[in-house]
SEVO-67014 format. One line per 4 residues: number of its first residue (from 0); their letters; for each residue z, x, y of C-alpha. Coordinates in nm, 4 decimals. Layout:
NUM> A> Z,X,Y ~ ... .
END
This chain:
0> MFIG> 12.8540,10.4922,10.5962 ~ 12.8448,10.5724,10.2274 ~ 12.5833,10.8078,10.0869 ~ 12.2725,10.6100,9.9994 .
4> SSLW> 12.4181,10.2824,10.1301 ~ 12.1070,10.2305,10.3450 ~ 11.9309,10.1502,10.0186 ~ 12.1406,9.8322,10.0102 .
8> DGRA> 12.1296,9.7350,10.3774 ~ 11.9655,9.3946,10.4001 ~ 11.8008,9.4294,10.0609 ~ 11.8298,9.2486,9.7297 .
12> HYLD> 11.7917,9.4118,9.3900 ~ 11.7037,9.2170,9.0751 ~ 11.7474,9.3760,8.7369 ~ 11.4736,9.1702,8.5734 .
16> KMTL> 11.2285,9.3376,8.8130 ~ 11.3600,9.6953,8.8008 ~ 11.2981,9.9992,8.5852 ~ 11.5710,10.2234,8.4477 .
20> RELV> 11.4908,10.4867,8.7094 ~ 11.5248,10.2306,8.9893 ~ 11.8553,10.1130,8.8467 ~ 12.0017,10.4645,8.8380 .
24> KAYF> 11.9028,10.5175,9.2011 ~ 12.0528,10.1848,9.3129 ~ 12.3626,10.2291,9.0967 ~ 12.4732,10.5582,9.2530 .
28> AFPA> 12.3860,10.4308,9.6014 ~ 12.6107,10.1259,9.5678 ~ 12.9284,10.1675,9.7790 ~ 13.1636,10.0299,9.5089 .
32> IQIY> 13.0477,10.2903,9.2560 ~ 13.0924,10.5644,9.5140 ~ 13.4439,10.4367,9.5882 ~ 13.5338,10.4473,9.2182 .
36> LVGS> 13.3980,10.7995,9.1771 ~ 13.5746,10.9292,9.4879 ~ 13.8935,10.7509,9.3844 ~ 13.8841,10.9083,9.0386 .
40> AVAL> 13.8396,11.2525,9.1953 ~ 14.1364,11.1931,9.4282 ~ 14.3557,11.0770,9.1375 ~ 14.2499,11.3771,8.9307 .
44> GYLI> 14.3217,11.6087,9.2231 ~ 14.6698,11.4611,9.2529 ~ 14.7209,11.4961,8.8775 ~ 14.6705,11.8721,8.8804 .
48> TLPI> 14.9525,11.9101,9.1339 ~ 15.2035,11.7537,8.8902 ~ 15.3901,11.8906,8.5876 ~ 15.1742,11.8035,8.2875 .
52> DPWR> 15.2607,11.7304,7.9265 ~ 14.9231,11.7615,7.7442 ~ 15.0373,11.5474,7.4515 ~ 15.1367,11.2599,7.6760 .
56> LLLV> 14.8062,11.2803,7.8605 ~ 14.6252,11.2843,7.5286 ~ 14.8084,10.9637,7.4361 ~ 14.7026,10.8048,7.7666 .
60> AALS> 14.3415,10.9063,7.7013 ~ 14.3486,10.7738,7.3449 ~ 14.4947,10.4343,7.4367 ~ 14.3166,10.3710,7.7691 .
64> PFFY> 13.9918,10.2273,7.6222 ~ 14.1888,9.9790,7.4109 ~ 14.4120,9.8860,7.7030 ~ 14.1120,9.8496,7.9342 .
68> GIVW> 13.9422,9.6276,7.6761 ~ 14.2281,9.3780,7.6465 ~ 14.2884,9.3672,8.0223 ~ 13.9203,9.2981,8.0862 .
72> YLLH> 13.9069,9.0332,7.8128 ~ 14.2065,8.8430,7.9506 ~ 14.0836,8.8614,8.3099 ~ 13.7312,8.7591,8.2168 .
76> RYVL> 13.8373,8.4665,8.0010 ~ 14.1332,8.3254,8.1918 ~ 14.0744,8.4266,8.5552 ~ 13.7009,8.4684,8.6094 .
80> HGHL> 13.6213,8.1707,8.3852 ~ 13.9308,7.9772,8.4875 ~ 13.9174,7.6819,8.7257 ~ 14.2266,7.7548,8.9314 .
84> LYKF> 14.0804,7.9858,9.1967 ~ 13.8067,7.7494,9.3170 ~ 14.0612,7.4723,9.3772 ~ 14.2114,7.6385,9.6847 .
88> ALTA> 14.0391,7.7186,10.0122 ~ 14.1964,8.0638,10.0273 ~ 14.0866,8.1786,9.6809 ~ 13.7580,7.9882,9.6421 .
92> PVWK> 13.5522,8.2604,9.8221 ~ 13.7054,8.5242,9.5936 ~ 13.6130,8.3304,9.2774 ~ 13.2641,8.2688,9.4124 .
96> RIHF> 13.2091,8.6372,9.4802 ~ 13.3656,8.7856,9.1685 ~ 13.2017,8.5621,8.9080 ~ 13.0425,8.2311,9.0093 .
100> DHHQ> 12.7553,8.4037,9.1913 ~ 12.6954,8.6315,8.8933 ~ 12.6563,8.3376,8.6550 ~ 12.4372,8.1542,8.9044 .
104> DPNN> 12.1909,8.4449,8.9103 ~ 12.2886,8.6947,8.6364 ~ 12.0203,8.9484,8.7267 ~ 12.1160,8.9850,9.0938 .
108> LGVL> 12.2509,9.3401,9.1059 ~ 12.4319,9.2820,9.4344 ~ 12.6778,9.0356,9.2768 ~ 12.6866,9.1950,8.9309 .
112> FGAP> 12.9004,9.4823,9.0631 ~ 13.2632,9.3941,9.1169 ~ 13.3916,9.3674,9.4733 ~ 13.6259,9.6618,9.5484 .
116> YTTL> 13.8753,9.4397,9.7320 ~ 13.9396,9.2657,9.3989 ~ 13.8675,9.5407,9.1464 ~ 14.0696,9.8252,9.3004 .
120> PTIL> 14.4017,9.6372,9.3232 ~ 14.3476,9.5128,8.9671 ~ 14.2721,9.8611,8.8318 ~ 14.5746,10.0109,9.0060 .
124> AATI> 14.8061,9.7275,8.9016 ~ 14.7027,9.7705,8.5378 ~ 14.6724,10.1479,8.5046 ~ 14.9710,10.2772,8.7041 .
128> PFGW> 15.2439,10.1026,8.4966 ~ 15.0529,10.1725,8.1731 ~ 15.0195,10.5442,8.2481 ~ 15.3729,10.5736,8.3883 .
132> VLGG> 15.5286,10.4332,8.0712 ~ 15.3351,10.6777,7.8548 ~ 15.3486,10.9876,8.0710 ~ 15.5410,10.9450,8.3953 .
136> PAGA> 15.3718,11.0260,8.7300 ~ 15.1109,11.2493,8.5664 ~ 15.0348,10.9794,8.3104 ~ 14.9929,10.7243,8.5891 .
140> AFAV> 14.7537,10.9497,8.7829 ~ 14.5541,11.0188,8.4678 ~ 14.5431,10.6498,8.3783 ~ 14.4083,10.5686,8.7255 .
144> TLGL> 14.1433,10.8385,8.6861 ~ 14.0356,10.7038,8.3487 ~ 14.0498,10.3419,8.4674 ~ 13.8106,10.4140,8.7539 .
148> LLTC> 13.5731,10.6118,8.5318 ~ 13.5816,10.3419,8.2640 ~ 13.4973,10.0894,8.5342 ~ 13.1918,10.2968,8.6293 .
152> FYEF> 13.0890,10.3132,8.2642 ~ 13.1428,9.9403,8.2199 ~ 12.9421,9.8588,8.5336 ~ 12.6477,10.0713,8.4205 .
156> CHCI> 12.6469,9.9168,8.0713 ~ 12.6640,9.5738,8.2343 ~ 12.3560,9.6629,8.4404 ~ 12.1683,9.7777,8.1310 .
160> EHLR> 12.2451,9.4470,7.9620 ~ 12.0645,9.2626,8.2412 ~ 11.7921,9.5199,8.3093 ~ 11.4285,9.4641,8.2182 .
164> YAPQ> 11.4602,9.7351,7.9581 ~ 11.4609,9.7430,7.5787 ~ 11.7388,9.9775,7.4602 ~ 11.6484,10.2051,7.1707 .
168> TPLI> 12.0054,10.2404,7.0437 ~ 12.1118,9.9663,6.7981 ~ 12.4636,9.9524,6.9453 ~ 12.3334,9.8879,7.2982 .
172> QRMK> 12.0782,9.6399,7.1645 ~ 12.3597,9.4412,7.0069 ~ 12.5761,9.4599,7.3202 ~ 12.2868,9.3295,7.5256 .
176> KLHL> 12.2147,9.0438,7.2840 ~ 12.5777,8.9321,7.2797 ~ 12.6224,8.9505,7.6562 ~ 12.2995,8.7654,7.7337 .
180> AHHF> 12.4128,8.4904,7.4968 ~ 12.7264,8.4622,7.7134 ~ 12.5045,8.4103,8.0198 ~ 12.2224,8.1966,7.8847 .
184> HSEK> 12.3658,8.0109,7.5835 ~ 12.7410,7.9598,7.6215 ~ 12.9932,8.1182,7.8536 ~ 13.2745,8.0026,7.6248 .
188> GNYG> 13.2590,8.3136,7.4087 ~ 13.1497,8.6786,7.3972 ~ 13.3717,8.7745,7.6902 ~ 13.3462,9.1442,7.6125 .
192> ITDF> 13.0939,9.3610,7.7934 ~ 13.0959,9.6850,7.5975 ~ 13.3603,9.5957,7.3395 ~ 13.3728,9.2597,7.1606 .
196> SWDR> 13.6714,9.3456,6.9420 ~ 13.9057,9.1215,7.1371 ~ 13.6601,8.8334,7.1040 ~ 13.6990,8.8728,6.7297 .
200> VFST> 14.0774,8.8859,6.7578 ~ 14.0935,8.5684,6.9694 ~ 13.8122,8.3827,6.7866 ~ 13.5700,8.3705,7.0810 .
204> FYPD> 13.3063,8.5920,6.9217 ~ 12.9728,8.4430,6.8237 ~ 12.6986,8.6741,6.6919 ~ 12.4312,8.4059,6.6519 .
208> VKNF> 12.3450,8.1353,6.9058 ~ 12.2191,7.9093,6.6262 ~ 12.5722,7.8577,6.4995 ~ 12.7454,7.8128,6.8357 .
212> PRSE> 12.7122,7.5012,7.0564 ~ 12.5069,7.5462,7.3717 ~ 12.7089,7.4993,7.6894 ~ 12.5978,7.2741,7.9741 .
216> TVFN> 12.8120,7.4747,8.2152 ~ 12.6758,7.8207,8.1383 ~ 12.5418,7.8607,8.4947 ~ 12.8088,7.6796,8.6955 .
220> LGYD> 13.1230,7.7643,8.4907 ~ 13.2375,7.4022,8.5095 ~ 13.2063,7.3826,8.8870 ~ 12.9706,7.0847,8.8792 .
224> GDES> 12.8909,6.8053,9.1243 ~ 13.2153,6.6172,9.0634 ~ 13.4260,6.9308,9.1045 ~ 13.2410,7.0279,9.4217 .
228> IKYP> 13.3329,6.6912,9.5765 ~ 13.7015,6.7446,9.5015 ~ 13.6957,7.1156,9.5845 ~ 13.4076,7.1705,9.8298 .
232> WVAT> 13.4677,7.5294,9.9424 ~ 13.2446,7.7112,9.6910 ~ 12.9631,7.4583,9.7383 ~ 12.9852,7.4928,10.1152 .
236> LSGH> 12.9651,7.8704,10.0925 ~ 12.6804,7.8559,9.8377 ~ 12.4638,7.6147,10.0348 ~ 12.3099,7.4534,9.7254 .
240> EPGS> 12.3965,7.2207,9.4396 ~ 12.6430,7.3856,9.1981 ~ 12.4264,7.3074,8.8967 ~ 12.1106,7.4567,9.0453 .
244> IPAR> 11.9969,7.8170,9.0529 ~ 11.9999,7.9581,9.4073 ~ 11.6722,8.0620,9.5635 ~ 11.6279,8.4370,9.5794 .
248> PPAV> 11.5764,8.6037,9.9159 ~ 11.2381,8.7763,9.9517 ~ 11.3779,9.1251,10.0149 ~ 11.3833,9.3527,9.7098 .
252> SGDA> 11.4393,9.7216,9.6572 ~ 11.1526,9.9406,9.7667 ~ 11.0488,10.0388,9.4159 ~ 11.1032,9.7046,9.2460 .
256> RP> 10.8044,9.4911,9.1678 ~ 10.8127,9.1390,9.3190 .
END
């Protein structure tokens, strides 16, 4: 059992009912975050056993945030918000877990975190070739390390954007405003989480909800009643109408207010 995982056993955690202190406690107790941190330590440990060219590693470090940003943008826009995965019985549960559930109830911390069985293969598939091209085996190990740590950073920022908390930093305030617009106004833009540069590049950025059409599919991502009849697997697993918000279970974290 992972350290602190008992905090999550049979419990639900909702960011709109949590304090920052409660979030930090739940965040580091979540098994996926622990897997990422352990994985980054393992990759770093392997790195120090290899011949190292500091300049190549510096190049990997400098380019990793940009590379991570474009990979996340493309996955978020074309895979997580795509309609292909829910059309097949084999992949429908994956799509439901990795994004549909999050848009159904954006403040449910349990489905905000990525599922390791989808995130880890994606991180490795993206970072290993990227790092290898720039720096060989050492570059690949370093890229994996940075990819896992960037994922932890991204996940925490994502939590803050949904937390019942008013950030004091203007940059985080703006990130939160833009991301909440993606969840509660239109999911057809603002695909970035911490970096909206690629939204600007691909013309999906909208800074003001007044000038961007409201989406009727912001909670169901286009998986509506008609789609659920043709492709029933997500609806069957969800147990409720695709256009409705699922009822929350009564269990909450010990510190969270009901």
